[in-house]
SEBAZA-648190 format. One record per atom (N, C-alpha, C): residue number from 1; residue in three letters; atom name; x, y, z. Coordinates in pm, 1 decimal, m for minus. Example, Ala and Ser with C-alpha at 12.3 -4.5 7.8 and 13.67 -1.06 7.14 Angstrom:
<pts>
<pt i="1" aa="ALA" at="N" u="1319.0" v="m569.0" w="780.0"/>
<pt i="1" aa="ALA" at="CA" u="1230.0" v="m450.0" w="780.0"/>
<pt i="1" aa="ALA" at="C" u="1320.0" v="m330.0" w="780.0"/>
<pt i="2" aa="SER" at="N" u="1285.0" v="m225.0" w="708.0"/>
<pt i="2" aa="SER" at="CA" u="1367.0" v="m106.0" w="714.0"/>
<pt i="2" aa="SER" at="C" u="1290.0" v="3.0" w="787.0"/>
</pts>
This chain:
<pts>
<pt i="1" aa="MET" at="N" u="1948.1" v="3038.4" w="m585.0"/>
<pt i="1" aa="MET" at="CA" u="1904.3" v="3161.2" w="m523.4"/>
<pt i="1" aa="MET" at="C" u="2006.6" v="3269.6" w="m554.0"/>
<pt i="2" aa="ILE" at="N" u="1956.9" v="3387.0" w="m582.4"/>
<pt i="2" aa="ILE" at="CA" u="2045.2" v="3499.8" w="m613.8"/>
<pt i="2" aa="ILE" at="C" u="2051.2" v="3592.4" w="m492.9"/>
<pt i="3" aa="ASP" at="N" u="2175.3" v="3626.7" w="m450.8"/>
<pt i="3" aa="ASP" at="CA" u="2193.4" v="3717.6" w="m338.1"/>
<pt i="3" aa="ASP" at="C" u="2159.4" v="3860.7" w="m378.9"/>
<pt i="4" aa="LEU" at="N" u="2152.1" v="3949.0" w="m279.2"/>
<pt i="4" aa="LEU" at="CA" u="2121.9" v="4089.8" w="m304.4"/>
<pt i="4" aa="LEU" at="C" u="2225.3" v="4155.6" w="m393.7"/>
<pt i="5" aa="ASP" at="N" u="2351.6" v="4109.2" w="m384.8"/>
<pt i="5" aa="ASP" at="CA" u="2456.2" v="4169.9" w="m467.5"/>
<pt i="5" aa="ASP" at="C" u="2462.8" v="4108.0" w="m608.0"/>
<pt i="6" aa="GLY" at="N" u="2368.0" v="4017.0" w="m641.0"/>
<pt i="6" aa="GLY" at="CA" u="2361.2" v="3958.3" w="m774.0"/>
<pt i="6" aa="GLY" at="C" u="2441.8" v="3831.3" w="m790.7"/>
<pt i="7" aa="THR" at="N" u="2513.8" v="3788.1" w="m687.9"/>
<pt i="7" aa="THR" at="CA" u="2591.8" v="3665.3" w="m699.8"/>
<pt i="7" aa="THR" at="C" u="2505.0" v="3544.2" w="m665.2"/>
<pt i="8" aa="PHE" at="N" u="2549.3" v="3431.0" w="m714.6"/>
<pt i="8" aa="PHE" at="CA" u="2478.6" v="3306.8" w="m682.8"/>
<pt i="8" aa="PHE" at="C" u="2578.4" v="3192.7" w="m686.9"/>
<pt i="9" aa="TYR" at="N" u="2538.5" v="3079.8" w="m631.6"/>
<pt i="9" aa="TYR" at="CA" u="2620.8" v="2960.5" w="m639.0"/>
<pt i="9" aa="TYR" at="C" u="2529.7" v="2837.7" w="m635.7"/>
<pt i="10" aa="TYR" at="N" u="2580.5" v="2729.8" w="m690.6"/>
<pt i="10" aa="TYR" at="CA" u="2506.1" v="2604.5" w="m690.9"/>
<pt i="10" aa="TYR" at="C" u="2546.1" v="2522.0" w="m570.3"/>
<pt i="11" aa="SER" at="N" u="2449.1" v="2459.7" w="m510.0"/>
<pt i="11" aa="SER" at="CA" u="2478.9" v="2373.5" w="m395.9"/>
<pt i="11" aa="SER" at="C" u="2530.8" v="2239.0" w="m445.9"/>
<pt i="12" aa="LYS" at="N" u="2595.4" v="2167.1" w="m356.7"/>
<pt i="12" aa="LYS" at="CA" u="2651.9" v="2037.2" w="m388.3"/>
<pt i="12" aa="LYS" at="C" u="2538.1" v="1938.2" w="m416.7"/>
<pt i="13" aa="ILE" at="N" u="2553.8" v="1855.4" w="m518.0"/>
<pt i="13" aa="ILE" at="CA" u="2455.9" v="1752.3" w="m551.2"/>
<pt i="13" aa="ILE" at="C" u="2488.0" v="1627.6" w="m470.4"/>
<pt i="14" aa="ILE" at="N" u="2386.5" v="1574.0" w="m404.0"/>
<pt i="14" aa="ILE" at="CA" u="2406.5" v="1452.3" w="m325.4"/>
<pt i="14" aa="ILE" at="C" u="2305.2" v="1347.2" w="m370.2"/>
<pt i="15" aa="ASN" at="N" u="2342.9" v="1220.8" w="m355.2"/>
<pt i="15" aa="ASN" at="CA" u="2252.3" v="1109.6" w="m384.1"/>
<pt i="15" aa="ASN" at="C" u="2167.8" v="1081.0" w="m261.8"/>
<pt i="16" aa="VAL" at="N" u="2040.9" v="1051.6" w="m284.5"/>
<pt i="16" aa="VAL" at="CA" u="1950.1" v="1016.7" w="m176.5"/>
<pt i="16" aa="VAL" at="C" u="1895.6" v="878.3" w="m205.5"/>
<pt i="17" aa="ALA" at="N" u="1912.0" v="786.7" w="m111.7"/>
<pt i="17" aa="ALA" at="CA" u="1859.4" v="650.8" w="m128.8"/>
<pt i="17" aa="ALA" at="C" u="1714.1" v="649.0" w="m83.0"/>
<pt i="18" aa="LEU" at="N" u="1625.2" v="608.8" w="m171.6"/>
<pt i="18" aa="LEU" at="CA" u="1484.2" v="599.5" w="m138.7"/>
<pt i="18" aa="LEU" at="C" u="1449.3" v="453.7" w="m112.0"/>
<pt i="19" aa="GLU" at="N" u="1378.1" v="431.0" w="m3.0"/>
<pt i="19" aa="GLU" at="CA" u="1337.0" v="295.7" w="30.8"/>
<pt i="19" aa="GLU" at="C" u="1206.6" v="265.7" w="m40.9"/>
<pt i="20" aa="ASN" at="N" u="1211.9" v="172.6" w="m132.3"/>
<pt i="20" aa="ASN" at="CA" u="1093.7" v="136.1" w="m209.5"/>
<pt i="20" aa="ASN" at="C" u="1087.3" v="m15.4" w="m217.0"/>
<pt i="21" aa="ARG" at="N" u="1048.4" v="m78.4" w="m106.9"/>
<pt i="21" aa="ARG" at="CA" u="1049.6" v="m223.4" w="m102.3"/>
<pt i="21" aa="ARG" at="C" u="924.7" v="m284.9" w="m163.0"/>
<pt i="22" aa="ILE" at="N" u="813.7" v="m217.1" w="m155.1"/>
<pt i="22" aa="ILE" at="CA" u="692.0" v="m268.4" w="m216.6"/>
<pt i="22" aa="ILE" at="C" u="662.3" v="m180.8" w="m336.6"/>
<pt i="23" aa="ASN" at="N" u="670.6" v="m239.8" w="m454.6"/>
<pt i="23" aa="ASN" at="CA" u="656.2" v="m161.4" w="m575.8"/>
<pt i="23" aa="ASN" at="C" u="511.8" v="m138.2" w="m615.1"/>
<pt i="24" aa="GLN" at="N" u="426.8" v="m239.6" w="m596.8"/>
<pt i="24" aa="GLN" at="CA" u="292.5" v="m227.9" w="m650.2"/>
<pt i="24" aa="GLN" at="C" u="199.2" v="m322.2" w="m576.4"/>
<pt i="25" aa="ILE" at="N" u="73.2" v="m278.9" w="m558.5"/>
<pt i="25" aa="ILE" at="CA" u="m29.2" v="m364.6" w="m499.7"/>
<pt i="25" aa="ILE" at="C" u="m155.8" v="m350.9" w="m582.8"/>
<pt i="26" aa="ALA" at="N" u="m223.3" v="m463.8" w="m602.6"/>
<pt i="26" aa="ALA" at="CA" u="m351.3" v="m465.1" w="m673.2"/>
<pt i="26" aa="ALA" at="C" u="m452.3" v="m540.6" w="m588.0"/>
<pt i="27" aa="VAL" at="N" u="m576.2" v="m489.5" w="m583.6"/>
<pt i="27" aa="VAL" at="CA" u="m684.1" v="m552.3" w="m509.0"/>
<pt i="27" aa="VAL" at="C" u="m798.9" v="m572.4" w="m607.3"/>
<pt i="28" aa="TYR" at="N" u="m845.4" v="m696.5" w="m623.1"/>
<pt i="28" aa="TYR" at="CA" u="m949.1" v="m726.7" w="m721.7"/>
<pt i="28" aa="TYR" at="C" u="m1019.3" v="m856.0" w="m684.1"/>
<pt i="29" aa="PRO" at="N" u="m1133.2" v="m894.2" w="m742.8"/>
<pt i="29" aa="PRO" at="CA" u="m1217.8" v="m809.4" w="m827.0"/>
<pt i="29" aa="PRO" at="C" u="m1289.2" v="m704.5" w="m743.0"/>
<pt i="30" aa="ASN" at="N" u="m1329.6" v="m600.9" w="m807.7"/>
<pt i="30" aa="ASN" at="CA" u="m1395.0" v="m490.3" w="m739.9"/>
<pt i="30" aa="ASN" at="C" u="m1514.8" v="m446.9" w="m823.0"/>
<pt i="31" aa="PRO" at="N" u="m1636.7" v="m457.1" w="m772.5"/>
<pt i="31" aa="PRO" at="CA" u="m1680.5" v="m498.0" w="m638.2"/>
<pt i="31" aa="PRO" at="C" u="m1669.0" v="m649.2" w="m618.3"/>
<pt i="32" aa="ASN" at="N" u="m1683.3" v="m691.6" w="m491.9"/>
<pt i="32" aa="ASN" at="CA" u="m1663.5" v="m830.3" w="m455.7"/>
<pt i="32" aa="ASN" at="C" u="m1753.6" v="m867.4" w="m339.0"/>
<pt i="33" aa="ALA" at="N" u="m1788.2" v="m997.9" w="m329.5"/>
<pt i="33" aa="ALA" at="CA" u="m1873.2" v="m1043.7" w="m219.8"/>
<pt i="33" aa="ALA" at="C" u="m1810.9" v="m1156.5" w="m138.8"/>
<pt i="34" aa="ASP" at="N" u="m1708.0" v="m1223.6" w="m192.6"/>
<pt i="34" aa="ASP" at="CA" u="m1656.4" v="m1343.8" w="m127.6"/>
<pt i="34" aa="ASP" at="C" u="m1510.4" v="m1333.7" w="m83.8"/>
<pt i="35" aa="TYR" at="N" u="m1421.6" v="m1350.7" w="m181.2"/>
<pt i="35" aa="TYR" at="CA" u="m1278.4" v="m1351.8" w="m152.5"/>
<pt i="35" aa="TYR" at="C" u="m1208.4" v="m1244.3" w="m234.4"/>
<pt i="36" aa="LEU" at="N" u="m1142.5" v="m1155.1" w="m164.8"/>
<pt i="36" aa="LEU" at="CA" u="m1067.2" v="m1048.7" w="m228.4"/>
<pt i="36" aa="LEU" at="C" u="m929.7" v="m1103.6" w="m265.0"/>
<pt i="37" aa="LYS" at="N" u="m885.1" v="m1078.9" w="m384.8"/>
<pt i="37" aa="LYS" at="CA" u="m751.6" v="m1119.9" w="m428.3"/>
<pt i="37" aa="LYS" at="C" u="m658.4" v="m999.6" w="m414.3"/>
<pt i="38" aa="ILE" at="N" u="m544.7" v="m1023.4" w="m351.9"/>
<pt i="38" aa="ILE" at="CA" u="m445.7" v="m918.3" w="m330.6"/>
<pt i="38" aa="ILE" at="C" u="m316.4" v="m963.4" w="m396.8"/>
<pt i="39" aa="GLU" at="N" u="m263.2" v="m879.1" w="m482.5"/>
<pt i="39" aa="GLU" at="CA" u="m138.8" v="m910.2" w="m552.9"/>
<pt i="39" aa="GLU" at="C" u="m38.4" v="m800.0" w="m521.8"/>
<pt i="40" aa="ILE" at="N" u="76.2" v="m838.8" w="m469.7"/>
<pt i="40" aa="ILE" at="CA" u="180.1" v="m742.3" w="m431.2"/>
<pt i="40" aa="ILE" at="C" u="308.6" v="m775.9" w="m504.3"/>
<pt i="41" aa="GLN" at="N" u="364.0" v="m678.1" w="m571.9"/>
<pt i="41" aa="GLN" at="CA" u="496.5" v="m690.0" w="m632.7"/>
<pt i="41" aa="GLN" at="C" u="597.8" v="m639.0" w="m530.4"/>
<pt i="42" aa="SER" at="N" u="695.6" v="m720.5" w="m497.7"/>
<pt i="42" aa="SER" at="CA" u="794.7" v="m681.9" w="m397.2"/>
<pt i="42" aa="SER" at="C" u="935.5" v="m703.9" w="m449.5"/>
<pt i="43" aa="THR" at="N" u="1025.9" v="m617.7" w="m408.2"/>
<pt i="43" aa="THR" at="CA" u="1166.0" v="m632.2" w="m447.1"/>
<pt i="43" aa="THR" at="C" u="1249.4" v="m700.1" w="m339.0"/>
<pt i="44" aa="ASN" at="N" u="1188.0" v="m727.3" w="m222.2"/>
<pt i="44" aa="ASN" at="CA" u="1259.2" v="m789.6" w="m110.1"/>
<pt i="44" aa="ASN" at="C" u="1175.2" v="m899.3" w="m47.5"/>
<pt i="45" aa="ILE" at="N" u="1239.2" v="m983.6" w="30.6"/>
<pt i="45" aa="ILE" at="CA" u="1169.6" v="m1078.7" w="116.2"/>
<pt i="45" aa="ILE" at="C" u="1142.3" v="m1006.4" w="247.2"/>
<pt i="46" aa="GLU" at="N" u="1015.3" v="m1001.8" w="288.3"/>
<pt i="46" aa="GLU" at="CA" u="981.6" v="m930.6" w="410.9"/>
<pt i="46" aa="GLU" at="C" u="841.9" v="m965.8" w="460.3"/>
<pt i="47" aa="LEU" at="N" u="813.6" v="m930.3" w="584.4"/>
<pt i="47" aa="LEU" at="CA" u="680.5" v="m943.4" w="641.5"/>
<pt i="47" aa="LEU" at="C" u="606.2" v="m812.6" w="620.1"/>
<pt i="48" aa="VAL" at="N" u="478.0" v="m821.4" w="587.2"/>
<pt i="48" aa="VAL" at="CA" u="397.2" v="m701.7" w="572.3"/>
<pt i="48" aa="VAL" at="C" u="264.0" v="m725.8" w="642.2"/>
<pt i="49" aa="THR" at="N" u="218.0" v="m626.1" w="715.9"/>
<pt i="49" aa="THR" at="CA" u="87.8" v="m632.6" w="780.8"/>
<pt i="49" aa="THR" at="C" u="m9.2" v="m549.5" w="699.4"/>
<pt i="50" aa="LEU" at="N" u="m113.6" v="m614.7" w="648.9"/>
<pt i="50" aa="LEU" at="CA" u="m216.7" v="m544.6" w="573.0"/>
<pt i="50" aa="LEU" at="C" u="m333.6" v="m513.2" w="664.5"/>
<pt i="51" aa="LEU" at="N" u="m392.8" v="m397.6" w="641.7"/>
<pt i="51" aa="LEU" at="CA" u="m504.7" v="m350.2" w="721.8"/>
<pt i="51" aa="LEU" at="C" u="m629.8" v="m345.6" w="636.3"/>
<pt i="52" aa="LEU" at="N" u="m740.4" v="m391.5" w="691.4"/>
<pt i="52" aa="LEU" at="CA" u="m871.6" v="m376.1" w="629.9"/>
<pt i="52" aa="LEU" at="C" u="m941.4" v="m265.8" w="708.4"/>
<pt i="53" aa="ILE" at="N" u="m973.4" v="m156.3" w="640.4"/>
<pt i="53" aa="ILE" at="CA" u="m1024.0" v="m35.6" w="705.4"/>
<pt i="53" aa="ILE" at="C" u="m1163.0" v="m4.9" w="650.7"/>
<pt i="54" aa="ASN" at="N" u="m1256.2" v="29.2" w="741.3"/>
<pt i="54" aa="ASN" at="CA" u="m1391.3" v="60.5" w="693.9"/>
<pt i="54" aa="ASN" at="C" u="m1402.1" v="206.4" w="651.9"/>
<pt i="55" aa="ASN" at="N" u="m1523.4" v="246.0" w="611.1"/>
<pt i="55" aa="ASN" at="CA" u="m1549.3" v="381.7" w="562.4"/>
<pt i="55" aa="ASN" at="C" u="m1523.2" v="490.0" w="666.6"/>
<pt i="56" aa="LEU" at="N" u="m1529.7" v="453.2" w="794.9"/>
<pt i="56" aa="LEU" at="CA" u="m1508.1" v="549.9" w="902.9"/>
<pt i="56" aa="LEU" at="C" u="m1361.9" v="558.2" w="946.2"/>
<pt i="57" aa="GLY" at="N" u="m1275.9" v="478.6" w="882.4"/>
<pt i="57" aa="GLY" at="CA" u="m1134.2" v="479.8" w="916.4"/>
<pt i="57" aa="GLY" at="C" u="m1096.9" v="382.3" w="1026.0"/>
<pt i="58" aa="LYS" at="N" u="m1191.2" v="299.2" w="1069.1"/>
<pt i="58" aa="LYS" at="CA" u="m1164.6" v="201.2" w="1174.3"/>
<pt i="58" aa="LYS" at="C" u="m1101.3" v="76.6" w="1114.1"/>
<pt i="59" aa="ILE" at="N" u="m996.3" v="26.9" w="1177.5"/>
<pt i="59" aa="ILE" at="CA" u="m931.4" v="m96.0" w="1133.0"/>
<pt i="59" aa="ILE" at="C" u="m1019.7" v="m213.0" w="1173.5"/>
<pt i="60" aa="ILE" at="N" u="m1071.1" v="m285.1" w="1075.0"/>
<pt i="60" aa="ILE" at="CA" u="m1162.2" v="m396.8" w="1097.0"/>
<pt i="60" aa="ILE" at="C" u="m1085.6" v="m526.7" w="1119.9"/>
<pt i="61" aa="GLU" at="N" u="m977.2" v="m544.1" w="1044.9"/>
<pt i="61" aa="GLU" at="CA" u="m900.5" v="m667.8" w="1051.7"/>
<pt i="61" aa="GLU" at="C" u="m758.3" v="m641.9" w="1005.1"/>
<pt i="62" aa="THR" at="N" u="m665.4" v="m719.0" w="1057.5"/>
<pt i="62" aa="THR" at="CA" u="m526.0" v="m712.0" w="1011.5"/>
<pt i="62" aa="THR" at="C" u="m481.2" v="m853.6" w="975.7"/>
<pt i="63" aa="LYS" at="N" u="m392.4" v="m862.5" w="879.0"/>
<pt i="63" aa="LYS" at="CA" u="m334.9" v="m991.3" w="840.1"/>
<pt i="63" aa="LYS" at="C" u="m186.3" v="m972.8" w="812.9"/>
<pt i="64" aa="LEU" at="N" u="m109.6" v="m1070.6" w="853.9"/>
<pt i="64" aa="LEU" at="CA" u="34.7" v="m1070.5" w="831.9"/>
<pt i="64" aa="LEU" at="C" u="66.1" v="m1163.0" w="715.0"/>
<pt i="65" aa="PHE" at="N" u="141.9" v="m1112.7" w="618.5"/>
<pt i="65" aa="PHE" at="CA" u="180.0" v="m1190.3" w="501.5"/>
<pt i="65" aa="PHE" at="C" u="331.7" v="m1188.2" w="486.4"/>
<pt i="66" aa="ILE" at="N" u="385.6" v="m1296.7" w="434.9"/>
<pt i="66" aa="ILE" at="CA" u="528.4" v="m1304.1" w="403.8"/>
<pt i="66" aa="ILE" at="C" u="543.2" v="m1280.1" w="254.1"/>
<pt i="67" aa="LEU" at="N" u="617.8" v="m1176.4" w="219.2"/>
<pt i="67" aa="LEU" at="CA" u="642.2" v="m1144.3" w="78.7"/>
<pt i="67" aa="LEU" at="C" u="773.5" v="m1205.6" w="33.7"/>
<pt i="68" aa="THR" at="N" u="774.4" v="m1252.4" w="m89.0"/>
<pt i="68" aa="THR" at="CA" u="897.6" v="m1296.5" w="m153.2"/>
<pt i="68" aa="THR" at="C" u="926.9" v="m1198.7" w="m266.2"/>
<pt i="69" aa="LYS" at="N" u="1045.2" v="m1207.4" w="m322.4"/>
<pt i="69" aa="LYS" at="CA" u="1077.5" v="m1122.3" w="m436.8"/>
<pt i="69" aa="LYS" at="C" u="988.6" v="m1160.9" w="m553.1"/>
<pt i="70" aa="GLY" at="N" u="933.0" v="m1060.3" w="m619.0"/>
<pt i="70" aa="GLY" at="CA" u="846.8" v="m1086.4" w="m733.5"/>
<pt i="70" aa="GLY" at="C" u="700.5" v="m1069.8" w="m698.1"/>
<pt i="71" aa="THR" at="N" u="615.2" v="m1148.9" w="m764.5"/>
<pt i="71" aa="THR" at="CA" u="470.7" v="m1139.1" w="m748.3"/>
<pt i="71" aa="THR" at="C" u="422.9" v="m1228.6" w="m634.5"/>
<pt i="72" aa="ASN" at="N" u="345.3" v="m1170.5" w="m543.2"/>
<pt i="72" aa="ASN" at="CA" u="287.1" v="m1242.1" w="m430.9"/>
<pt i="72" aa="ASN" at="C" u="136.2" v="m1229.9" w="m440.5"/>
<pt i="73" aa="GLN" at="N" u="64.2" v="m1343.0" w="m427.9"/>
<pt i="73" aa="GLN" at="CA" u="m81.7" v="m1340.8" w="m436.8"/>
<pt i="73" aa="GLN" at="C" u="m141.8" v="m1400.0" w="m310.3"/>
<pt i="74" aa="PHE" at="N" u="m244.9" v="m1330.8" w="m257.5"/>
<pt i="74" aa="PHE" at="CA" u="m312.8" v="m1373.3" w="m135.8"/>
<pt i="74" aa="PHE" at="C" u="m463.3" v="m1357.6" w="m154.3"/>
<pt i="75" aa="ASN" at="N" u="m539.7" v="m1436.7" w="m80.2"/>
<pt i="75" aa="ASN" at="CA" u="m684.5" v="m1422.9" w="m75.9"/>
<pt i="75" aa="ASN" at="C" u="m725.9" v="m1375.6" w="63.2"/>
<pt i="76" aa="TRP" at="N" u="m829.0" v="m1291.0" w="68.5"/>
<pt i="76" aa="TRP" at="CA" u="m880.2" v="m1240.4" w="195.3"/>
<pt i="76" aa="TRP" at="C" u="m1030.7" v="m1263.0" w="194.7"/>
<pt i="77" aa="ASN" at="N" u="m1079.9" v="m1343.7" w="290.1"/>
<pt i="77" aa="ASN" at="CA" u="m1222.0" v="m1373.9" w="299.3"/>
<pt i="77" aa="ASN" at="C" u="m1296.9" v="m1251.2" w="352.3"/>
<pt i="78" aa="ILE" at="N" u="m1388.4" v="m1198.2" w="269.9"/>
<pt i="78" aa="ILE" at="CA" u="m1465.2" v="m1079.3" w="310.0"/>
<pt i="78" aa="ILE" at="C" u="m1615.5" v="m1108.8" w="317.1"/>
<pt i="79" aa="GLN" at="N" u="m1652.9" v="m1237.4" w="321.8"/>
<pt i="79" aa="GLN" at="CA" u="m1793.9" v="m1275.4" w="322.6"/>
<pt i="79" aa="GLN" at="C" u="m1871.4" v="m1218.9" w="441.3"/>
<pt i="80" aa="SER" at="N" u="m1806.8" v="m1205.2" w="556.3"/>
<pt i="80" aa="SER" at="CA" u="m1876.7" v="m1160.4" w="677.8"/>
<pt i="80" aa="SER" at="C" u="m1892.0" v="m1008.1" w="686.2"/>
<pt i="81" aa="LEU" at="N" u="m1832.3" v="m934.8" w="594.9"/>
<pt i="81" aa="LEU" at="CA" u="m1840.2" v="m788.4" w="599.2"/>
<pt i="81" aa="LEU" at="C" u="m1975.9" v="m739.2" w="550.9"/>
<pt i="82" aa="VAL" at="N" u="m2020.9" v="m626.5" w="605.9"/>
<pt i="82" aa="VAL" at="CA" u="m2143.0" v="m564.2" w="557.1"/>
<pt i="82" aa="VAL" at="C" u="m2112.3" v="m490.3" w="426.8"/>
<pt i="83" aa="THR" at="N" u="m2216.7" v="m465.0" w="349.0"/>
<pt i="83" aa="THR" at="CA" u="m2199.9" v="m397.8" w="220.9"/>
<pt i="83" aa="THR" at="C" u="m2162.0" v="m251.4" w="241.8"/>
<pt i="84" aa="GLU" at="N" u="m2044.2" v="m213.9" w="197.1"/>
<pt i="84" aa="GLU" at="CA" u="m1996.4" v="m75.7" w="198.0"/>
<pt i="84" aa="GLU" at="C" u="m1858.5" v="m71.2" w="133.5"/>
<pt i="85" aa="ASN" at="N" u="m1801.8" v="47.3" w="125.5"/>
<pt i="85" aa="ASN" at="CA" u="m1665.1" v="63.5" w="76.0"/>
<pt i="85" aa="ASN" at="C" u="m1566.8" v="32.5" w="187.8"/>
<pt i="86" aa="TYR" at="N" u="m1457.6" v="m32.7" w="149.8"/>
<pt i="86" aa="TYR" at="CA" u="m1348.7" v="m63.5" w="242.7"/>
<pt i="86" aa="TYR" at="C" u="m1217.6" v="m25.1" w="176.3"/>
<pt i="87" aa="PHE" at="N" u="m1112.4" v="m25.0" w="257.7"/>
<pt i="87" aa="PHE" at="CA" u="m979.8" v="11.2" w="210.1"/>
<pt i="87" aa="PHE" at="C" u="m879.6" v="m93.1" w="257.9"/>
<pt i="88" aa="ILE" at="N" u="m782.2" v="m122.8" w="172.8"/>
<pt i="88" aa="ILE" at="CA" u="m669.8" v="m210.0" w="208.2"/>
<pt i="88" aa="ILE" at="C" u="m544.3" v="m124.7" w="203.5"/>
<pt i="89" aa="SER" at="N" u="m466.6" v="m131.0" w="311.3"/>
<pt i="89" aa="SER" at="CA" u="m337.8" v="m61.7" w="315.4"/>
<pt i="89" aa="SER" at="C" u="m245.4" v="m143.0" w="404.5"/>
<pt i="90" aa="ASN" at="N" u="m124.9" v="m92.2" w="427.1"/>
<pt i="90" aa="ASN" at="CA" u="m38.2" v="m158.5" w="524.0"/>
<pt i="90" aa="ASN" at="C" u="m14.8" v="m64.4" w="640.7"/>
<pt i="91" aa="GLU" at="N" u="50.7" v="m114.7" w="745.7"/>
<pt i="91" aa="GLU" at="CA" u="55.1" v="m41.5" w="871.9"/>
<pt i="91" aa="GLU" at="C" u="123.6" v="94.1" w="864.5"/>
<pt i="92" aa="ASN" at="N" u="212.0" v="116.7" w="771.0"/>
<pt i="92" aa="ASN" at="CA" u="271.9" v="250.3" w="760.6"/>
<pt i="92" aa="ASN" at="C" u="233.9" v="319.0" w="629.0"/>
<pt i="93" aa="PHE" at="N" u="131.0" v="266.3" w="561.4"/>
<pt i="93" aa="PHE" at="CA" u="75.4" v="324.8" w="438.9"/>
<pt i="93" aa="PHE" at="C" u="182.5" v="346.7" w="331.4"/>
<pt i="94" aa="LYS" at="N" u="281.7" v="257.3" w="329.0"/>
<pt i="94" aa="LYS" at="CA" u="394.4" v="269.6" w="236.4"/>
<pt i="94" aa="LYS" at="C" u="351.1" v="262.2" w="89.5"/>
<pt i="95" aa="PHE" at="N" u="251.2" v="179.8" w="60.8"/>
<pt i="95" aa="PHE" at="CA" u="209.7" v="167.1" w="m78.4"/>
<pt i="95" aa="PHE" at="C" u="72.7" v="227.1" w="m103.8"/>
<pt i="96" aa="GLY" at="N" u="32.3" v="318.1" w="m20.6"/>
<pt i="96" aa="GLY" at="CA" u="m95.3" v="385.3" w="m41.8"/>
<pt i="96" aa="GLY" at="C" u="m212.1" v="301.3" w="4.7"/>
<pt i="97" aa="THR" at="N" u="m329.1" v="337.6" w="m41.7"/>
<pt i="97" aa="THR" at="CA" u="m452.6" v="272.6" w="0.4"/>
<pt i="97" aa="THR" at="C" u="m533.5" v="233.4" w="m122.3"/>
<pt i="98" aa="ASN" at="N" u="m588.0" v="113.3" w="m120.6"/>
<pt i="98" aa="ASN" at="CA" u="m671.6" v="63.5" w="m229.5"/>
<pt i="98" aa="ASN" at="C" u="m814.5" v="47.0" w="m179.7"/>
<pt i="99" aa="ARG" at="N" u="m908.8" v="103.4" w="m252.8"/>
<pt i="99" aa="ARG" at="CA" u="m1050.4" v="97.3" w="m215.1"/>
<pt i="99" aa="ARG" at="C" u="m1119.0" v="m15.9" w="m289.7"/>
<pt i="100" aa="PHE" at="N" u="m1213.1" v="m82.8" w="m220.4"/>
<pt i="100" aa="PHE" at="CA" u="m1297.7" v="m180.5" w="m288.2"/>
<pt i="100" aa="PHE" at="C" u="m1436.9" v="m176.8" w="m226.5"/>
<pt i="101" aa="LEU" at="N" u="m1534.4" v="m224.3" w="m302.3"/>
<pt i="101" aa="LEU" at="CA" u="m1672.4" v="m228.0" w="m257.6"/>
<pt i="101" aa="LEU" at="C" u="m1709.7" v="m370.8" w="m224.4"/>
<pt i="102" aa="LYS" at="N" u="m1756.0" v="m394.9" w="m100.8"/>
<pt i="102" aa="LYS" at="CA" u="m1809.2" v="m524.6" w="m61.9"/>
<pt i="102" aa="LYS" at="C" u="m1956.3" v="m525.5" w="m98.9"/>
<pt i="103" aa="GLN" at="N" u="m1997.4" v="m623.2" w="m181.3"/>
<pt i="103" aa="GLN" at="CA" u="m2137.8" v="m632.5" w="m222.7"/>
<pt i="103" aa="GLN" at="C" u="m2216.6" v="m715.7" w="m125.3"/>
</pts>
């Protein structure tokens, strides 16, 4: 920023640590009628609560999973769901939201 008198200065550079414990999540196959496969890449060992959310934003089901470092694979039975779009996320939406269609 330049002051009114034309002078300027640079602010001090600081390091910021970003918390990125879950690197990637994949939900497949899409569309699906039976068992949804969830694959999570994690850099830490931790518990994660996944949310199954309907088209109206209502949480239909929650599941607790234990993540290990590396690739984690889980199955989620979706046979009892009605046909519509659903979303998978976690309780603080750290890794975003993944949409899938239940056939």
